[in-house]
C-alpha positions in Angstrom: 162.3 146.3 -21.9 161.8 147.4 -18.3 162.0 151.1 -19.5 159.0 150.5 -21.9 157.1 148.9 -19.1 157.8 151.7 -16.7 156.9 154.4 -19.3 153.6 152.6 -20.0 152.8 152.5 -16.2 153.6 156.2 -15.8 151.4 157.1 -18.9 148.5 155.1 -17.5 148.9 156.7 -14.1 148.9 160.2 -15.7 145.9 159.4 -17.9 143.9 158.0 -14.9 144.8 161.1 -12.8 143.7 163.5 -15.5 140.4 161.5 -16.0 139.8 161.7 -12.2 140.6 165.4 -12.0 138.3 166.0 -15.0 135.5 163.9 -13.6 135.6 165.6 -10.2 136.3 169.2 -11.0 134.7 169.7 -14.5 132.5 166.8 -15.3 130.6 167.1 -11.9 130.2 170.8 -12.2 129.0 171.4 -15.7 125.3 171.1 -15.2 122.7 171.7 -18.0 118.9 171.5 -18.5 117.2 168.7 -20.3 113.9 169.8 -21.9 110.9 167.6 -22.5 107.4 168.4 -24.0 104.4 166.9 -22.3 101.1 166.4 -24.1 97.6 166.0 -22.7 94.1 165.9 -24.4 92.3 166.6 -21.0 94.0 169.6 -19.4 92.2 172.9 -19.3 93.4 175.7 -21.6 94.8 177.6 -18.6 97.5 174.9 -18.2 98.6 174.9 -21.9 102.3 175.9 -21.7 102.7 175.0 -18.1 106.3 174.8 -17.1 107.7 172.3 -14.5 111.3 172.3 -13.3 112.3 168.8 -11.9 115.4 168.9 -9.6 116.9 165.8 -7.9 119.9 164.4 -6.0 121.8 167.6 -5.0 123.6 165.7 -2.2 124.7 168.9 -0.5 127.7 168.3 1.6 129.5 166.1 -0.9 131.1 168.1 -3.7 128.1 170.5 -4.2 129.1 174.0 -2.8 127.0 177.1 -2.1 128.3 178.8 -5.3 127.3 175.6 -7.4 123.8 175.7 -6.0 123.4 179.5 -6.5 124.2 179.0 -10.2 121.7 176.2 -10.5 118.9 178.3 -8.8 119.6 181.3 -11.0 119.4 179.0 -14.1 116.1 177.4 -13.0 114.6 180.9 -12.2 115.6 182.2 -15.7 113.1 179.7 -17.1 110.2 181.0 -14.9 108.8 177.7 -14.0 105.2 177.5 -12.7 105.9 174.4 -10.6 109.2 173.2 -9.1 109.5 169.6 -7.9 112.4 168.0 -6.0 112.6 164.2 -6.0 115.0 163.5 -3.1 118.5 163.4 -1.7 118.9 167.1 -0.9 121.7 166.2 1.5 124.3 163.5 1.6 123.6 161.7 5.0 124.6 164.7 7.2 125.3 168.5 7.0 126.8 171.1 9.3 124.7 173.9 10.8 126.5 176.2 8.4 125.5 174.1 5.4 121.9 173.9 6.7 121.8 177.7 6.7 123.3 177.8 3.2 120.7 175.5 1.9 117.8 177.4 3.4 119.1 180.7 2.1 119.7 179.5 -1.5 116.8 177.1 -1.9 114.3 179.8 -0.8 115.5 181.8 -3.8 113.8 179.3 -6.1 110.7 180.9 -7.6 107.6 179.1 -8.8 104.2 180.6 -9.5 102.1 177.7 -8.4 104.2 175.9 -5.8 107.4 174.1 -4.8 107.1 170.4 -3.9 109.5 167.8 -2.5 109.9 164.3 -1.3 112.9 162.8 0.6 115.5 160.3 -0.6 117.4 157.6 1.1 120.2 159.9 2.1 117.7 162.4 3.5 116.3 159.7 5.6 119.6 159.0 7.1 120.0 162.7 7.9 116.7 162.4 9.9 116.0 166.2 9.8 114.7 166.4 6.3 111.1 167.4 7.2 112.1 170.6 9.0 114.8 171.3 6.4 112.7 171.1 3.3 110.0 173.3 4.8 112.6 175.8 5.9 113.7 175.8 2.3 110.1 176.9 1.2 108.9 173.6 -0.2 105.7 171.7 0.5 106.6 168.2 1.8 104.7 165.6 -0.2 106.0 162.5 1.6 103.1 160.0 1.3 100.5 162.7 0.6 99.1 165.0 -2.1 98.1 168.5 -3.1 95.7 170.0 -5.6 97.1 172.8 -7.9 94.9 175.4 -9.5 95.8 177.9 -12.3 93.3 180.6 -13.1 90.4 178.1 -13.5 88.3 175.5 -11.6 90.2 172.8 -13.3 93.1 171.3 -11.3 96.3 169.3 -11.5 96.8 166.5 -8.9 100.3 166.1 -7.5 101.3 163.4 -5.0 104.6 162.1 -3.5 106.0 158.8 -2.1 108.7 158.9 0.5 111.9 156.9 0.1 111.6 153.2 0.2 115.2 152.2 0.8 114.9 152.6 4.5 111.3 151.9 5.6 109.2 149.7 7.8 106.0 150.3 5.8 105.2 148.7 2.5 104.7 151.2 -0.4 101.1 150.0 -0.7 100.4 151.2 2.9 102.3 154.5 2.5 100.3 155.4 -0.6 96.9 154.4 0.8 95.8 158.0 1.5 96.8 159.0 -2.0 94.9 156.3 -3.8 91.8 156.6 -1.5 91.5 160.1 -2.7 92.1 159.3 -6.4 89.4 156.7 -6.2 86.9 158.9 -4.4 84.2 161.1 -5.8 86.1 164.2 -4.7 88.8 163.6 -7.3 88.2 165.8 -10.2 91.7 166.5 -11.6 92.3 166.1 -15.3 96.1 165.6 -15.0 98.2 163.9 -12.4 101.8 163.9 -11.3 103.6 161.5 -8.9 107.0 162.1 -7.3 109.1 159.2 -6.1 112.8 158.8 -5.4 113.6 155.2 -6.3 112.2 154.4 -9.7 112.2 150.6 -9.4 109.3 150.9 -7.0 107.0 152.1 -9.7 105.7 148.5 -10.4 104.7 148.3 -6.8 101.9 150.9 -7.2 99.0 151.6 -9.7 101.1 153.9 -11.8 98.5 153.9 -14.6 96.5 156.5 -12.6 99.2 159.1 -13.2 100.1 160.9 -16.4 103.7 161.2 -15.4 105.9 159.8 -12.7 109.1 161.9 -11.9 111.9 160.2 -10.1 115.7 160.4 -9.3 118.1 158.2 -7.4 119.8 156.6 -10.4 122.1 159.5 -11.3 121.9 157.7 -14.8 124.9 155.7 -13.6 127.0 158.8 -12.8 129.9 157.1 -14.6 129.0 156.1 -18.2 131.1 154.8 -21.1 130.4 155.2 -24.8 128.5 152.2 -26.3 128.3 150.6 -22.8 126.3 153.1 -20.9 126.0 153.1 -17.0 128.7 151.1 -15.2 126.8 151.1 -11.9 123.5 152.1 -10.6 122.3 152.1 -7.0 119.9 149.6 -5.5 116.4 150.3 -6.6 117.5 151.9 -9.8 118.7 148.8 -11.5 115.7 148.2 -13.8 114.8 151.8 -14.4 117.8 154.2 -14.6 117.7 155.8 -18.0 116.1 159.3 -18.5 112.8 158.1 -19.9 110.5 155.1 -20.0 106.9 154.6 -21.4 104.9 152.3 -19.2 101.4 151.7 -20.8 100.1 155.4 -21.0 102.2 156.6 -18.1 105.5 158.4 -18.8 108.4 157.9 -16.3 111.1 160.6 -16.3 114.3 160.0 -14.2 116.5 163.0 -13.5 120.3 162.6 -14.0 120.7 164.4 -10.7 122.7 167.5 -9.9 125.2 166.2 -7.4 127.2 163.1 -6.8 127.0 160.3 -4.3 129.6 158.2 -2.6 132.3 158.8 -5.2 132.2 162.6 -6.1 132.8 162.2 -9.8 130.9 162.2 -13.1 132.2 160.8 -16.4 130.3 161.1 -19.8 127.3 161.9 -17.7 127.0 165.6 -16.7 124.7 166.7 -13.9 121.4 168.2 -15.0 117.8 169.0 -14.1 114.7 168.4 -16.2 112.4 171.0 -17.5 108.9 170.0 -18.9 106.4 172.1 -20.9 102.8 170.9 -20.7 100.8 171.3 -24.0 97.1 170.7 -24.7 96.9 168.3 -27.6 
């Protein structure tokens, strides 16, 4: 009897070890791209077919290596995006000087015709040096501000960003005051609008109806998922919205699965990915 029990224990240990090794060294490395079409009746013809690459949650310094990141950058560039956005957690709390230089070198290789935009995540906030790092990486920092994008016409696309809300002393309504003041002003002429945010559960704290799409991260789609059950755990502020897509009134919310891992460096039934959108005039 005890031999059967011992054999069962050994089998369970072996299976658990194999699952862990797969989740860490294969499941967490096999990234892919998730493509989505976007439709608008108001955009100018010059934006028909516009391509947007959405990266998030790289967590450099925890599992993600320079070689991993170079593969991702090469893949993104092969799709020739017009705009690249990053929705937070470039680093995982801290990085070394060597890792800083690696990030700057590799992220600067990302190519986008109309611009590269980023906001911070909660782990970037802990790191404290995000603002300098993201600008050194060649991105425009959209923390609590906005930009106007033009593409071969006088018509524009509006893009804005909200800084992380996990660690903050300001209410999200106060942080977005500059953004909404401009949207509600006579100067605002854009026919299509994009909002970047890190933690998706905060979407209900702002007037999201003024944006066509909201792009977020943070949830990792649970990082570990089981068939028929879904995500076993999602972080705080990604408890209500953590799946890849939601429709809120006429606003579409897309949440990236993320490219890295957080806390526990594994992924099971939830491969890392980045999103790729094509905007079409309907």
